[in-house]
N, C-alpha and C positions, 0 to 999 in steps of 0.2 A: 685674370688668372683664377681668382677666387670663384668667379661665376661658373667656371668649367669643372671645378673639382668634384662637386656632388654627382655630376653625370659620369665623369671619367672613372671614378673609383669603383662604383658598382659594376660598370661594364667590364672593367679590368678584372674584377673578382670573378665574374661569370666566365670570362675567357680563360682565366687561370684554372678554374674548376673543370672546364671542358678539356683543357690541355692535359690536366692530371688524369682525367678519365681516359682520354685517348691514349696517353702514354702507357697507362696501366694495361689497357686491352692490347696494345701493340706488343707488349712483352709476353703475352700469353700465346705460346706457340700452339698451333693446331695439332692435336694428337693424331688426327687422321693423316696429316702430312708426315708426321714422325713415323707412324706405323707403316705407311706406304713406302717410305725410304728404307725402313728396316726390312720389309718383306722383299723389296727389289734387291737389296744387298744379299739376302738369303738365297734368292733364286739364281743370282749370278755367281756368288762365291761360296754358297753353302751356309750352314748354320753358324759356323765361327765368324763369318763376315757379317751376319745379321747381329750377332752379339757385339761385335766391335762397333757397328753403326749405332746401336742403342747406347753403348757405354760412352760414346763420344758426345752424347747430348747431356750427360750429367757432369757438371763441373763442381758444384758446391756439395758440401756434406748433406745439406737438406735435400738436394736433388738425388743424391745417392741413397738416401734412406726413405724416399717418397714411396707411397703405396703402389701407384701404378707402375713406376719404374721397376720396382722389385717383382711385381707380378709378371710383367713382360720378360724381365731378365731370368727369373726363375723358370719360366716355361721354356725359353730358348735353351738354357743350360740343361734342362731335363731332356729336351729333344736331342741334345748333344751327348747324352748319357753321362753327364758330369753331375752325378746325384748329390754328393756332399755340397758342392757349390750351389746347386739348385735349391737344396734344402735350406742353406743359409740365407739365400735370397727370399725364399718363401717365409722364413722365420721373421725377417725384417718386415715383410708385408703383414705378417700375422700380428706383429706388435702394434702396427697402426690400426688393425681391425680390433684388437683388444682395447685400445684407447677409445675407439668408437663405442664398443660394447659397454665399457665402464660409464661413459657419458650417457649412453642410452638408458642405463639402469638408474643412474643417480641424478642426472639433470637433462632429461629428454628435450625440454623446451629449447636448450642451447643448440640442438641439431635441427630444429624445425624451420630453418630458413635463416638467411643472413641479409644484412642491409645492402651489401654490395650486389648480391644476386638480385635483390628486389629492385634496386634503383639504377644499376648500371649494366651488369652483364652476368649471365649464368656462370660464365667461366671464372668469375671471381670467387666462387664457392670453393672451399677446400675439398679436394676430391676424396670422398669417403668410400668409394667403391660401390658398384651395384650390389644388391643383396645376394644375387646368385654368385657373384664373384667372391664375396666373403666366404660363402660355403665352399666354393671351389678351392680356396687356399688350403683349408684343412684336408680336403679330399686329395689334393695334389701332394701334400705332406705325407699322408698315409700311403699313397702309391710309391713315393720315393723311398720311404722306410721299408716297405715290403720288397722293393727291388734289391735292396742291400741286405735283406734278411733281418731287419730290426722290427720284428713283429710286435713286440711289447709297446714300443713308442707309436707304432701304427695304430695299435689298439687305443692309445690315449688320444690320438688325433681324431679317430672315429667318434669317440665319446664327446670330444669338444665340438665336433660337427653338429651333433644333436643339440647340445647346449646352445650353440650359436643360432640355430634355427629358432629356438624358443625365444631368445632375446629379440631377434628380428621381428618375429610375429607380434610380440607384445608392443614393441616400439611403433611398428607400422600402424597398429590399431589406434594408438594414441595420436599419431601424426594425422591419420585420416580424419579423426574427429576434430582435431584442432584446425585443419584446413577447411573443413566444412563450416565451422563456426566463424572463421575469419572471412570466408567468402560471403557469408550472409551479412556480416557487419559492414563489408565494403560494397555490397550490392553487385558483386561480380559472379557471374555464372561459370561453372566449371566446364561446361560442354556446349555452350551456345554459339553465338555468332563469332566469338574470338577464334573458333576453329574452322571458319569458312575457308575452303580451299585446301585444307589439310587432308592428306590421303588417309582418312579414318579407317578405311578397309584394311590397311596394314596392321591396325591395332585390334580389329574386331573380327578377324577371320576365325574359322572354327578351331584351328589348332591353338591359337592364342587363348581363346575363351575356354578351351578344354583344360588348360593348366589350372591346377588348384590354387597356385600362387606363383610369384615371380622369383622365388629363391630356392625351393626344394627341388631336387632332381632324383630320379630313380636310381641312377648309377651310384650315388653316394650311399644310399641305403642298401642297395644290393651288395655293394662292396663291403659294407658293415656285416651283412649276413654271411658273406663268403669268408671274411676274415675270422669272425667268431667261430664259424664252422671249422676252419683250418685249425684253430686253437682249441678245438673240442669243447666248445661252449654252445651247444645247440639251443639252450634256453635263451641266450642272447641273440643267436643267429635268427631265430624265428621272427622276432619283431622287425628286424632289418628287412628280411624278405617280404614280410607282410606290408610294410610301409612302401617298399618299391612297387608292389602290385597296386597299392592304392593310388600312387602317383602316376603309374603307367599301366592301367588295366588292360586285360586281354593281350598280354605279351607272354608268349609261351615259355620263354626261358626264365622269366621272373616267376611265373606260376609254378614251374617245375622245381625251382629253388626251394620253395616252401613245401610243396607236395612230397618231394623225395627226401626231405631232411632227416626224418626219423630213420629211414632205411640206411641212408649214407653214413650216419653217425653211430649206428648200432655196432656193438662190440663184435658180433659174429661177422658182419659185413667187412669191417676193417681187417679182421684177422684173415679173411679170405680174399681181400681185394688184390687183383692182379694187374690192373691198369690205372694210369694216372688220371685223376679228375682235373681236366684242364678248362680254365676260364680264359677265353680270348676277349680282350678289350681293344676294339678297333676304332680309332679316331680318324675323321676325315674332314677335309675342307677347313675354312677359316671362320673365326668369329666374325659377325657382321660389323659394318661401320655405321656410325651415326653421321648422317649428312644434314647440313643446315638447310632449312627452307624458310625464306623471308616472306613476311606479310606486312602490308601497310594498312593502318587503320586510322580513322578520324578520331581526334581527341578534342573535346570541348574545352575552351579556355575563356578568360574574360574578354578576349578580343575576337571570339568566334572559333571556328574549327581550324585545327592544324593537323597535319599528318605525322604519325610516329611509326617507326619501324619496329616490328617484333619478329624474332627468329625462333623457330622450334626445330628440334632434330627429327629426322625421318629415318626409319630403318626399312629397307626394302626386303621382301621375302627372299629366301635362298632358292636358287635354281639348280643346286648341285644334284647330280644323279645319285640315287640311293644304292647302297651296297646290299647284297642279298645272301652271299654264300662265302664261306671259308672252308678250304679243303686241306686235309692232311692225312697221311697214312691211308690213302684210299677211301677216305670218308668225307662226305660233304655235311657240314654243319650250317644251320640256318643262322644268318646274322640278323639280329632284331634291334631296331633303333630304340634306345632307351632315353637319350637326351638329344634335344635339338637346341643348341645355344642361340640360334637365330630366333626361334620362337620364344625362348626365355627372355631374350633381350627385348623383344617387342612387348612381351607381357610386362616386363619391368618398366618400359617406357609408358605403356598404357596406365600403369598404376601411378606413375609420376605426373601424368599430364594435368590432373586437376590443380595441383600445387604450382606446376609450371605455368599454366594459363593464368592463374591468379597473380603470380609474380610478374608475368608479362604485361598484364593489365595495369598493375601498379607502376611498372617502369614506363609504360606508354603515357600514363597520366603525368608522371613526374617529368618526363622528357618533353611532353607537350607544354607544360608550364614553363620549363626552362627555355624552350624554343620561342615561346611567346614573349618571355622577358627579354631575350636577346634581340628579337625583332623590334620590340618597343624601344629599347635603348640604342640599338645599333642599326635600325632601319633594315633595308633589304639585305645588306651584307650580313648583319647579325642573324637574320632569319635563315640565310643560306648556311652560315656556320652552324647554327643549331640543327638544321636538317641533316647536314653532313655528319655532325657528331652523333646524332641519334642513330644513323645507319651504322657508323663505324663501331660504336660501342655495343651494338646489339648483335652478339655472337652466340649462336646456339652452342651448348656444351657438347663437344664431340669426343669426350674422354671415355674410353672403354678398354677393357682387357682384350686386345686384338689378337694375341698369339694363341688364345684358346682354340681348340678345334671347333668346327661348325656343328658336327654331329658325332655322337658316340654310339657304337653298336656293341652288343655282346653276343657271344655264342659259347656254349658249354657242352662238353662231351668227354668220353673216355678214350684215351689213346694209349698205345703201348709205349713204355719208356724207351728213350733213344732219340736219335736225330731224325727230324722229318722235314721234308720240303713242304712249304705252305703256300697256298694260292688264295688270293682274295678276288672274287668275281672273275676267276680265270687267269688273273695276273700273278705269276709265280714270284715269290720273294727271292732275291739273289742268293741268300745264304740259308742253309737249313737251321732249324730251331731245335735245341735240345731240351727235352723235358724229362723229369724223373720225380720220384716220390709219390706220396698219396695225393698231394694237391700241387697244381702249378697255375700261375697267372702269367699270361703272355700279353704284354702291351705292344700294340702296333699303331703307327701314325702314318696315314697316307698324306704326304706333304708335297705339294707341287707335283713333280713328275717322279718322285721317289717314295720308297716305303722305309720308314725308320723303325727299326726293331729295338725295343727297350730290353733291359735285363730281365730275365725270367725269374719270378719269385717261386721258389719250391719249398715245400714243407712236408715232413713225414717220410717214413720209409716203408716201402712195400714189403710184405712178408717174403722171406726167402723161400723159394720153391725147391724141394728136394729133386735131385736129378732123376730122370726116368731110368729105371734099371734096364740095362741092355740084355737082350735074350742070349742064352747060351748058343754056341755055334751049331749044336746038334738040333736045336729046336727050330720049328718052322717060323718064318718071319711073321710078325704081327700085322694085322690088317688096319690097325689104328695109325693114322697119319698125323704128325705134329709138325709145327714150325718152331724152331728155336730162335729166340731173339736175345742177343748178347748185349749187355750194357757194360760200362766201365767197371762195375763192382760185383756183378753177379749174373747168373744165367737164369733165364725164365723159360718155361714151356708154355706157349700161348696157342690155344686152338685157333685155327684159321677163322672159324666163325665168330670168334670173339674180337677180331681186329676191327670190325666195323663198330664205330663208336656212336652213341646216341646221347641225348640229354638225360636219359634215365640210366640207372645203374645196370651194368651187364650182369648176367647170371654169375653168381659166385661159384668158385671151384671148391671142391672138398679136398 
């Protein structure tokens, strides 16, 4: 009995270690499957069914306060126009991002990789959110606040968006430098043979390479400009419009936001303004999925070469048709794409790949040594167990905020106050949309086979127009023709020529 103990115990320890690793990975549910189930529920039973499906997956308090859960839940509640509930969910998600920000500022090395991700599986990492998702949280909070008329807190969220981007930029700069130094010390290349077979064209296409980074988006900064303009702070609006142009150059609606700012915020113009300055934000499609792609590479050990499994995520380019036009009050406005979440997700993945490849190389070596040890102590059976464990524990991280839209378009123009039937690419919305005031923001979401209309944010009051004097009975009829548009609170006289709205300010009336 004594002779067998030295061989039995180490073998038992290796098997127990493998069992623990396998059990840990088995409990990590694929987020791609969860998101697919949620989206299928939404298609068959509407947004409330999708919310119920998502909520059924969170049992513990930790799960109910998790970052990804609350980002998904907040987005679904927003789509259901439950703005207070949506805001509460986004605030829970925002708290997690704030924790990440604090660590990034005070102890960045703590965020630069984990032992579990390096040695067992990427899914063992705590999900800290993609950088563009962190920015979207405060952008969504600002849009929710605007929908319910809370413009001051929306202003705070916009300011925090800019601060968050600065923290992300500084941290990623440090992380890149640390990854390069670690790669050199371990002799692992970040873009060499370890990526053989990977569809690198999905990460290196022109749209991905054209992005300045993987976290800033033109919508967030254009929204900042529009909100500051609504609040009559043109000095703060200009940098927002300018940054949006920098992130998405040669986009007409963004350029006009800056070019026409002085005219639109002038005292004389506001005193004479007769039509509502309307911003349409039209969202379409779904955020992309991360799909795992497996690779097998040879790993040298003391007993020769063994094979180890590595898995990396792949994001396929979107094939959704583009939107081009939104129509209202007899006017066609050009829809211009300002955000493509699919492209942002691929840019984020491209930026992640050097560190991901390094961790994959490290895991492959560690698993190769483990497999060799099992084969040495357990013979053929031990080798088979080691190979099986290597494959089972190597799971690409597929966690992403999947309920975000795939693309975001904006259009801006002047429309007469009142209710208007609206069409997108010739598809008419089932209900008219009411606008009023000096400014209005209209959020629309093209989801599956329906169009979801959010609450319209309106601010400011158009000047009251004095009624046109009626001619005396004995006088000849005037040759001036006018069209009278009535709203719930006042009557306006609007020349027919002025009904056509453009992205520039219409001629002011005296």
